[in-house]
C-alpha positions in Angstrom: 8.5 -16.8 -12.4 6.7 -18.0 -15.7 3.2 -19.3 -15.3 3.9 -22.4 -17.3 6.6 -23.2 -15.0 4.4 -22.6 -11.8 1.8 -24.8 -13.0 3.8 -27.9 -13.9 5.2 -27.6 -10.4 1.8 -27.6 -9.0 0.8 -30.7 -11.4 3.8 -32.2 -9.6 2.8 -31.4 -6.4 6.3 -29.1 -5.7 4.8 -25.8 -6.2 6.4 -23.2 -3.8 4.2 -20.7 -1.6 2.0 -18.7 -3.8 1.0 -15.3 -2.4 -2.0 -13.9 -4.0 -2.2 -9.9 -2.8 -5.7 -9.3 -4.5 -8.6 -8.0 -2.7 -10.8 -11.0 -1.3 -13.4 -10.3 -3.8 -10.8 -11.0 -6.4 -9.3 -14.0 -4.6 -12.8 -15.3 -4.3 -13.8 -15.3 -7.7 -10.6 -17.3 -8.8 -7.0 -17.9 -7.9 -4.3 -20.1 -8.3 -4.9 -23.6 -6.8 -3.4 -23.5 -3.2 -2.5 -19.8 -3.3 -2.1 -18.2 0.1 -4.5 -14.8 0.2 -2.3 -12.0 2.0 -3.1 -8.7 1.0 -0.6 -6.2 1.4 -2.0 -4.9 5.0 -2.1 -8.6 6.2 1.6 -8.6 5.3 2.2 -5.4 6.6 0.7 -6.5 9.9 2.3 -9.8 9.9 -1.0 -11.3 9.8 -0.6 -13.2 6.6 -0.4 -17.2 6.9 3.2 -17.4 5.4 6.1 -19.9 5.8 8.0 -19.7 8.7 11.3 -20.3 6.8 12.3 -16.9 5.5 14.4 -18.7 2.7 11.5 -20.5 1.4 10.4 -19.4 -2.0 7.5 -17.0 -2.6 5.5 -16.2 -5.9 3.8 -13.2 -5.7 0.9 -12.4 -8.0 -1.9 -9.8 -8.2 -3.9 -8.8 -11.1 -1.5 -7.0 -13.1 1.5 -6.3 -11.1 1.4 -3.1 -8.9 0.2 -4.7 -5.9 2.7 -7.5 -6.5 5.8 -5.3 -6.5 4.4 -3.5 -3.0 4.0 -7.0 -1.5 7.6 -8.0 -2.6 8.9 -5.0 -0.7 6.8 -5.8 2.3 8.0 -9.2 2.4 11.5 -8.5 1.9 11.3 -5.8 4.9 10.0 -8.9 6.9 12.8 -11.0 6.1 11.8 -13.3 3.0 14.8 -13.4 0.7 13.5 -15.7 -1.8 10.9 -13.8 -3.4 9.6 -13.8 -7.1 6.7 -12.3 -9.1 4.3 -14.3 -11.1 5.3 -13.2 -14.9 1.9 -12.1 -16.5 0.3 -12.1 -13.2 -3.5 -13.4 -12.5 -4.5 -11.6 -15.8 -1.9 -13.6 -18.0 -2.3 -16.8 -15.7 -6.3 -16.9 -16.8 -5.3 -15.9 -20.7 -2.9 -19.1 -20.5 -6.0 -21.1 -19.7 -4.3 -22.2 -16.3 -6.5 -23.5 -13.7 -8.2 -21.3 -11.3 -10.5 -22.6 -8.1 -13.0 -20.6 -6.1 
């Protein structure tokens, strides 16, 4: 999903579930408003606060991409079927000047 599309959905109050798989330190230093913090281990252990609806759209992000790819695979194994990666990830989101919350 393109960052600007997600930002418009956020502004309209119609954003999908945003899954941030970075470390706790990275998440606390600034994340997309409303994002769920779900590092790969939490996903693997089924401890992440994710939607029960396995068809819900999930937008996964990390800092640059590799952790998001891993999380996408883990989410697929957990039964989620509608998973997209955030284009540019958090680095791109910040470069675009889009909002973050701490």
